[in-house]
N, C-alpha and C positions, 0 to 999 in steps of 0.2 A: 713489716710490709704494710704500706699505706694503701688504703682504698682509693682508687682513682675517681670513683663516682660515689662519694660518701652518702649522697641522698638516694642512691639507687634510682636515678631518673631514667625512665625508658621513653624514647621518642617514637612516634608513629606518624606517618604522613601518607596521604593517598591522593592520587590524581585520576581524573577520568577524561577520556578522549572519545568524543562522539563524531562519527564521520558519515556523511550521506554517501551511500554506495550505488543506489539506483535512483535516478532523478525522475520522478513521476508526479510532481506536484504534491498534493496532499497524500498520495499513496506511495511516497518515496520509502525506500528501505534504508535503514540506518544500522551502523555497527558501533557498538559501545565497548570500549576497552577500559578496564579498571586496573590500576597498578598501585601497589602500596609497598612501603618499606618501613621496617621497624628495627631499632637498635638502641643500645644504651648510649647515654650522653658521653661522647668521647672526652678524654682528659684534655684540658686546655682550651676547650671550645665553650662558648656560651650556647644556651638553648637556641637563640636566634641564628647563630652561625651554623650550628648543626642542622637545623631545619632548612636553612638556605642550601646547604650542601646536599641534603637529601632531596630537596625539591629540584635541584639542578640534575641530579642523577635520574629522577623520574621523568623530567622533561626531556632529557636526552634519550631515554629509553622509548618514550612515546613518539618522539620525532623520528626515530629510526625504524619504527614499525613499517612493514611493507603495506602497500595499499590493500585494504581489506577486500576480500572477495565477497560476492553476494552470498547470503546465507543459504539460499536455495534458488537455483535457476529453474524457472518453469519454462518448458518448451512452449513456443508460440502455438496458439491454436490455429489449425489450418482454416483458411477462409472457406466458408460454405459457398457453393455456387449460388449466385443470385437467381431465384426462381423466375421463370418467364411466365407471367400471367398478365392478361390485359385487365387492368383495373379501371380504365377510363369509364366503362359503363356504370361504375359505382359512384362516380364523382357527385352526381346530384343527390345521392342517398345519405351522405355523411351528415351527421348532426354534431354540433359542438357540445362539450361538457364544461363544467365549471373550472376544470384544471387546464384548459387550453388544448385538450386532445379532442379526438372525434370518435364517433361510434356509429355502427349500423347493426341491425339485426342480422345474425349470421345466416338465417335462411334466405336472405336477399343476396348473399354472396356464396353460393354453394361450392364453387371451385376454390375460392379463397379459404373457406372453412375446411375443406378436405386437405388442402395444403398445410394449414395450421394444425390440424389434428395429427398429421404425420410428422410434424416438426418437434424438435426438443423443446420442452417447456411451452408447447403450443404457441410459439412465437417465431416470427421471421422478419427479416429486414429486406425491404424491396425498395430500390431507388431512394435510399436515404430516409425511408419511413419505416417505423416498427409497427407491425400488426400482431395482435394477440387476442386469443379467445378469452372470454370472461363470462361470468354469470354461473349460477347454480347448474344450469343445463347447457352451458356453453352457447347461450342464445345471443351473445354479443361479440362483435369484433371491434376492438379498440385500435386506433391509429394515432401515432404521435411521431414527432421528429426524432431522428437518430440521437443516441446518447454519445456517439463518437465526437471527439473534438474536431 
């Protein structure tokens, strides 16, 4: 009985398919699928022919995969109601900082300070502006434009 693969050649080939599943710019979610096949060199085929055949098998497998589902679906956060507070009297008090934001002493805006103290992360968005308490004793209110696109 003759050995069909006298050199005992074992072939291995791998392919990777990466697909964008949630398109959110830099924060997109991606799905990566890796597939590989391994076998002895078949009788009558060259290494190149066998690898081409294995590559075709892997390519077909990856092409037939169903569209990947998101890895985890996070429920949308409910929109918090926009607080109604008259901020117009504070307009002349705001001072600019080196980062393009504005600040005031929180004791000059007691109603806004109370609202911020009761808000998650001591931050709230009002009319497209984000307001946040800061400082060791929460003595400042910072204001800057919304981060939303």
